Every structure is written in structure tokens, then in C-alpha cells.
C-alpha angles and dihedrals in degrees: 000000000000090000092059090045091053092048092048091049092051091049091048094052091049092048092047097045098038107035093168095052119073117224115213131173119237090240091057096043100110108136104015115232121237115278137299101063142128116233110202126197129183103223099172134026118165145145118232118194114232099173137336094289102023134067139168120238107210124197129181123191131193113207119192117195115208103200132204127218109285095023109069124168091266092064094057102027099101092041095051094043089053093046092052095056094090139018133192105231110189092324094315118111112234119193121205116247089201136012123174148148111239132191112205112246093230092057128089117245091257094059122088127250131195144253119253125200127180124191131188123195120188112220137174125233092239090066112106115250113194129187126019124001112254115252129192118256122228122218107284097035104281123129123248 
């Protein structure tokens, strides 16, 4: 359930901060809406044991911004990086451990990159987890 809560929190912060830019998840992106939009993708979701009763839930998102003329990435870069620094996940504040703009190495300088945000929430094993068990994502979106 925490995975859906993280995705919903990310979507909510993008909708609230950028009311004129639609956020869509990569899984729901058929067909793609007209630009501008944010396409979000959960690229990592894993549990990392800290002690016998505590663990860290780690989430990494890739956020692609499809701009329109007059609103390139540079005009929203500072604002989106700032808005991604914290999320409210079911009433719990969650600070980002890493937020960045990345340009893929195989792209030319004129081609766009993407935003990356990583969040870590410390949890205890006595917290109730409902729904599916979390699995680790492989590169490209498949489950391990």
C-alpha cells in the first residue's frame, strides 16, 4: 500500500504546484495527452533492513517534463526541484534524500533529460502493511 501512497503523494504535489501541467503515470500514458505534461515512473521500490524491527522503504521516481513552446524546462526547473524535496505520505512528512535534473549520457545537449527524486521512509515491522507485498523493480519497469 505504501507504493500507491507514494505515487499519489507525488501526483498531488505536481497537481498542486503546477495546475496547468497534467501529471500522468507511465503506466497510464496511452494515449499521451497534449503537452505540457509530467510523465512519472516509479523506477525503484525496495525495503532495506536497518535492524530487527526497523527498515527503510526506498522509492525512486523518474519525472519527464514534456514542455510546450514558451515554457521550457529552464523556466520551471527551480520550482519543480523545490516542490519535490518533500511529500506528505498519509499524514507523514517524507523528505527527499536526492532530487536532481539529469540529462541522459547518450543524448545530445539539445535533447531533454528528466527529473529524478528519491525518498526514504523509516518504518517499523509492527506497522500494518495492507495490500500487495512490495517487490523490487528492475530497470525498465519490470518486477524482479
